[in-house]
Structure formats: structure tokens, C-alpha cells
C-alpha angles and dihedrals in degrees: 000000000000090000089068090062101029137038094239093171093056089047092052091047091050094051090049091050093051093049089051093048092049087049091052095047091046092225115161127170106277115226115232115251123239090258092053091051090052091048093051092047092051090049089051092052093047089048090051092048090050092052095052099037089108089067093061097047 
């Protein structure tokens, strides 16, 4: 029924092509390093402080 509204075959073909392309490139999701995690935490802390700065004035 969904084939009536959507081109399912083209979508499946596109998904397969993307998977093949990713496998050929060897790209995998890169895990963040410890320094990255610390930097992200610090950015989050600073953002939270900036949001609530009006409370401390």
C-alpha cells in the first residue's frame, strides 16, 4: 500500500547505495575523546550559567 504513495523501491536502492558508499570510505562513527567530553561539559556548564545569569543580578 505504501508503494502507491511513495517510491519504496527507489528509497531502498538509495539506502543500499549509501551503505555501500560508507563501507567503501571506511567511515565509522568516531568516538569523542576525553578532552572533547571535558570541553563539551564545560560548554554546557557555561551555557547554563549564561541562561540563569539574570537570577544572580
